[in-house]
N, C-alpha and C positions, 0 to 999 in steps of 0.2 A: 959767329959772332959769340959778342966777351956773354956770360952767365950773371943776372945781377943775381939773383937767389940763389941759395941752393940747400937745399930744402934732403937730407939722407937721415932714415929710419927715429927720423922723430918723433916720440913717443911722450907721451904723455899718462900721470896714475892720479885723479883724487882719494888719498886710502886706497881702496880697492878698487873703487873705479875707476874703467881705463877708457879714458877719452880721445887719446890719439893714439891709434895705432901704429906704428910705424912707417908713417908717413915718408914720402921721396920723390921729389919735384926737381927740378927746374926750371924758370922763367930768362930765357936770354931776353940784352937788352931788345929795341924797338915793337917786341910782342905787345899779344895784347893776352893779358889771361886773366881769365875766370875761377873764382871757386867757390865754385856751387855745391850743396849737398843738403837730403833733407832735417831738419831740425833734430836737436842731438849729436851731427854728425864730428864733427869739432874744428868744426869751417874755425869759429869764434876763439876756441882755446888756443889754433895752430898763430891765429893772424893774433894773440895776445903774447904766445912765445915768440912769434917772427919779431916783433917789435919791444922785446924785455921787458913787460910787462907781468909774465908768469918763466918760472925757465922750467928747459925740459926737461921728464922724464928720464929719459935716454936719447941715444941718435944727434946731432948737430946743424947746425944753422949757420949760412953766412947771407950777408948783406953787402953786395959791393968788394968783394972779401972780407969783410969785418966781424969776427965772430957774433953771438947777437947775447952769449952770453959774458963773456972775455969782453967784451970792446963794443957793448951797449949803447956807451955813450955814439959814439963814431956812427952805427948803426942806423939810429932813430935820425940822425942825421939826413938819412936817406930815405926813407916811408913815410909813407900820405896811406890814415886810414881814413874810409868813409861809411860810414858806419849803415846800417840801416834804418833807422832809429836815433832822429838827434835830438844827445843829450844833453843841447845848450838849454841855460837859465835868463831867460828878456829879461832878469831887475839885474843879472847881472855883465860886467861886463866884455868884453872882446878878451881883455888877458885874465880879467875873473877866470874866466871856462876854458882856454887854451891848462 
C-alpha cells in the first residue's frame, strides 16, 4: 500500500527544551491511525510540523510525497486536523474562523 505520511527522525527544540525527539512513523493509504500520548508528549508539536505551522529542528516529513517544509502549500491541501477542543468563535463567520 502507498505511504501517505512519512515521518523520519522528526525533532523539535524550543530553545533548550526538547519537544519532539527523533520520531519516525508511516501511515499507509486506508489505515486508521491514532496519535495518542500523555500531555507534553509532543503530539501537538508533531501535528503542527506536519501541517506547516512549525518548522522541524531536524528530520523530515512528507504528506503524499510533498515535503512539509519546502512544499507546505501542496502538503496542506491534503491534511485535515480535528483538535480536541474547538477554537471556533460564535461571533465569527465560517470564513473568519478558517
